[in-house]
C-alpha positions in Angstrom: 0.4 24.9 -4.4 1.0 21.5 -2.9 3.9 22.6 -0.7 1.9 25.6 0.6 -1.2 23.6 1.4 0.6 21.1 3.7 3.7 23.2 4.5 6.2 20.8 3.0 9.8 21.9 3.4 10.6 20.0 0.2 8.8 17.7 -2.3 8.3 14.5 -0.3 8.3 12.1 -3.3 10.7 13.8 -5.7 12.3 10.5 -6.8 15.8 10.5 -8.3 18.9 8.9 -6.9 19.8 11.4 -4.1 21.1 9.3 -1.1 19.3 11.7 1.2 16.0 10.3 -0.1 17.1 6.7 0.0 14.7 4.4 1.9 16.2 1.3 3.5 13.4 -1.2 3.1 13.9 -4.9 3.7 15.5 -5.7 0.3 17.8 -2.6 0.4 19.0 -3.4 3.9 19.7 -7.0 2.9 21.6 -5.9 -0.2 23.8 -3.5 1.7 24.5 -6.1 4.3 25.6 -8.5 1.7 27.9 -6.0 0.1 29.5 -5.2 3.4 30.0 -9.0 3.9 31.6 -9.2 0.4 34.1 -6.4 1.4 35.0 -8.2 4.6 35.5 -11.5 2.8 37.6 -9.8 0.0 35.4 -11.1 -2.8 35.9 -9.9 -6.3 32.5 -9.5 -7.9 28.8 -9.3 -7.1 25.6 -8.9 -9.2 22.6 -6.8 -8.1 19.7 -8.0 -10.2 16.3 -6.3 -10.3 13.5 -5.4 -12.6 13.0 -1.8 -13.8 11.7 0.4 -11.0 13.0 -1.7 -8.2 15.8 0.7 -7.3 19.1 -0.6 -8.7 20.4 2.9 -9.5 19.1 4.3 -6.2 20.9 1.5 -4.4 24.0 2.2 -6.5 24.0 5.8 -5.4 23.9 4.7 -1.7 26.7 2.2 -1.9 29.5 4.8 -1.8 28.1 6.2 1.4 27.7 2.8 3.1 31.0 1.2 1.9 32.9 4.4 2.2 32.1 4.3 5.9 34.1 1.0 6.0 37.2 2.7 4.6 36.6 1.7 1.0 37.4 3.8 -2.0 34.2 3.6 -4.0 33.5 4.7 -7.6 30.1 4.7 -9.2 29.7 4.6 -13.0 26.7 4.2 -15.3 27.7 2.6 -18.6 24.5 3.2 -20.4 25.3 4.9 -23.8 29.1 4.8 -23.4 31.0 3.4 -26.3 34.4 1.8 -26.7 37.0 2.6 -24.0 35.1 5.7 -22.7 34.3 3.8 -19.5 38.0 3.6 -18.6 38.6 7.4 -19.0 35.5 8.0 -17.0 36.6 5.7 -14.2 40.0 7.3 -14.0 38.4 10.7 -13.8 36.4 9.7 -10.8 39.3 8.1 -8.9 41.0 10.5 -6.5 44.4 10.4 -8.3 47.0 13.0 -7.4 48.0 15.4 -10.2 51.4 13.6 -10.9 49.7 10.3 -11.3 46.9 11.7 -13.4 49.3 13.4 -15.8 51.7 10.5 -16.0 52.4 9.6 -19.6 51.4 6.0 -19.4 48.4 4.0 -20.8 45.1 4.5 -19.0 44.9 0.8 -18.1 48.3 1.1 -16.4 47.1 4.1 -14.4 44.1 2.0 -13.2 46.3 -0.9 -12.2 48.7 1.4 -10.3 45.8 2.8 -8.3 44.4 -0.6 -7.5 47.8 -1.8 -6.4 48.3 1.3 -4.3 45.0 0.8 -2.5 45.8 -2.9 -1.9 49.2 -2.1 -0.4 47.4 0.4 1.9 44.9 -2.4 2.8 42.1 -0.3 1.4 39.4 -2.0 -0.7 38.5 -0.4 -4.1 34.8 -0.9 -4.9 33.8 -0.2 -8.5 30.0 0.0 -8.9 28.9 -0.4 -12.5 25.3 0.6 -13.0 23.4 -0.6 -16.0 26.1 -3.2 -16.8 23.7 -4.9 -19.2 23.8 -1.8 -21.4 27.6 -1.6 -21.4 29.6 -1.9 -24.6 31.5 -5.1 -25.4 34.8 -3.3 -24.8 33.7 -2.1 -21.4 32.5 -5.6 -20.4 35.8 -7.1 -21.6 37.7 -4.6 -19.4 35.5 -5.3 -16.4 35.9 -9.0 -16.8 39.7 -8.5 -16.9 39.5 -6.8 -13.5 37.5 -9.6 -12.0 39.3 -12.6 -13.3 42.9 -11.2 -13.0 45.1 -13.4 -10.9 47.4 -10.5 -9.9 47.5 -10.7 -6.1 47.6 -7.0 -5.7 44.1 -6.8 -7.2 42.6 -9.0 -4.4 41.2 -6.0 -2.5 39.1 -4.9 -5.5 35.3 -5.6 -5.6 33.3 -5.0 -8.7 29.5 -4.6 -8.2 27.4 -4.8 -11.3 23.7 -3.9 -11.6 21.5 -5.5 -14.2 18.0 -6.5 -15.1 17.1 -10.2 -15.1 16.7 -10.1 -18.8 20.1 -8.5 -19.3 22.0 -11.2 -17.5 22.8 -13.0 -20.8 24.7 -9.9 -22.1 27.3 -10.3 -19.4 30.3 -12.4 -20.4 30.3 -16.0 -19.1 33.6 -15.6 -17.2 32.2 -12.6 -15.4 29.0 -14.5 -14.3 31.1 -17.5 -13.3 33.4 -15.5 -11.0 30.5 -13.7 -9.3 30.4 -14.6 -5.6 26.9 -13.5 -4.8 23.8 -12.6 -6.8 21.8 -10.0 -4.8 18.1 -9.8 -5.7 16.1 -6.6 -5.2 12.4 -7.8 -5.0 9.6 -5.3 -4.6 8.7 -3.9 -1.1 6.1 -5.6 1.0 3.3 -3.6 2.6 5.4 -2.7 5.7 8.1 -1.4 3.5 5.7 0.8 1.5 4.2 2.2 4.8 7.7 2.9 6.1 8.7 4.7 2.8 5.6 6.9 3.0 6.2 7.7 6.7 9.9 8.5 6.1 9.2 10.7 3.1 6.7 12.7 5.0 8.9 13.0 8.1 11.8 14.3 5.9 9.7 17.3 4.7 8.1 18.0 8.1 4.6 16.7 7.1 2.1 14.9 9.2 2.4 11.1 8.8 -1.4 11.0 8.9 -1.5 12.8 5.5 -2.0 9.3 4.0 -4.7 7.2 5.5 -3.8 3.6 6.3 -6.3 2.5 3.6 -4.5 4.8 1.1 -1.2 3.3 1.9 -2.6 -0.3 1.6 -4.2 0.6 -1.7 -1.0 2.2 -3.0 0.9 -0.9 -2.1 -1.6 -3.2 -3.8 -1.8 -1.2 -7.1 2.0 -0.8 -7.5 2.9 -4.3 -6.3 5.4 -2.7 -4.0 7.8 -1.7 -6.9 9.6 1.4 -5.5 9.5 3.5 -8.7 5.8 3.3 -9.2 5.2 3.7 -5.4 7.0 7.0 -5.5 5.3 8.2 -8.6 1.8 7.3 -7.5 2.3 8.9 -4.1 3.5 12.1 -5.7 0.6 12.2 -8.1 -1.9 11.4 -5.3 -0.6 14.3 -3.2 -1.2 16.7 -6.1 -4.7 15.3 -6.8 -5.7 15.5 -3.1 -4.4 19.1 -3.0 -6.4 20.1 -6.1 -9.5 18.5 -4.7 -9.2 20.4 -1.4 -8.9 17.2 0.6 -7.5 17.1 4.1 -5.7 13.9 3.5 -4.9 11.4 0.8 -7.5 8.6 0.9 -7.9 5.3 -0.8 -10.3 6.7 -3.4 -7.8 9.3 -4.4 -5.1 6.6 -4.9 -7.4 4.5 -7.0 -8.5 7.5 -9.2 -5.0 8.7 -9.8 -3.9 5.2 -10.6 -6.7 4.7 -13.2 -6.7 8.2 -14.7 -3.3 9.8 -14.4 -0.9 6.8 -14.2 -2.6 4.1 -16.3 0.6 1.9 -16.8 3.3 2.8 -14.3 4.2 -0.7 -13.4 7.4 -2.3 -14.9 7.1 -4.9 -17.7 7.6 -8.5 -16.5 11.2 -9.7 -16.7 11.8 -12.0 -19.6 12.2 -15.6 -18.5 15.7 -17.1 -18.4 16.6 -19.6 -21.0 17.1 -23.2 -19.9 20.6 -23.0 -21.5 21.8 -20.0 -19.4 25.0 -20.2 -17.4 24.4 -21.3 -13.8 23.6 -18.2 -11.7 25.7 -17.3 -8.6 24.1 -18.3 -5.3 21.8 -15.8 -3.6 23.4 -16.8 -0.3 20.5 -16.1 2.1 22.7 -16.5 5.2 25.0 -13.5 4.4 23.0 -11.1 6.5 23.2 -13.5 9.5 26.9 -13.7 9.1 27.2 -9.9 9.4 24.7 -9.5 12.2 26.3 -12.1 14.4 29.4 -10.0 14.6 27.6 -6.8 15.7 
């Protein structure tokens, strides 16, 4: 019904982690720029820290496309729900090993080390993106820490990128946090980013950008606080409500009604405050983007 009314070629606010729907707002552009800088500087570890709904997993799905364009070999894993050493088998399954190497009768860890050495000798950076690192098993975190802190020179072209919530930082081993070069924050979108997301989503499905009035976009940004997940959900529900009401466009009243009636609590819960006894956090390094841009 919704697609027929406005002739959408696809759902405009479907959500999910498809890179095709990724919107590069200010925080996402900054995060990707810092990751590119880390590759160029041959750093070993980075943390992407954001509250629920701010797009950690969506960013993680975009990293292979962006860093792969720099010649990196990028692997993306989510460790939520994996136990023991399952993470290592999953990592090996996603690495492009040739059949003889995959079938070689050696320990899984040795297979991983051989691949990392091979990439280093070919001057190719291996990027291992671990989504939901704060939900990883102790065994997986120990293995990841081993990758990051290893002094083996042939590992020096390996970058591990971990995503976590602020409240999950304490679950990461202290050596891992101490060796992190940059902590990348993903704050909510500002009003301009929200407007850009709505416009880009409508353009992608062949819809009129004026489908959302300026007042509707501003109201949506205000109610959601610019958190990408709730922005997407509220926009999707508002389109359905406007279609059901026979409206020509989504107005501010529709946004407010949907927020209050259909999505009473879509905003993320506040992040728990960090303890005063926490390990020192890696620097945010606000000048990283400038370093990259000056070379353009």
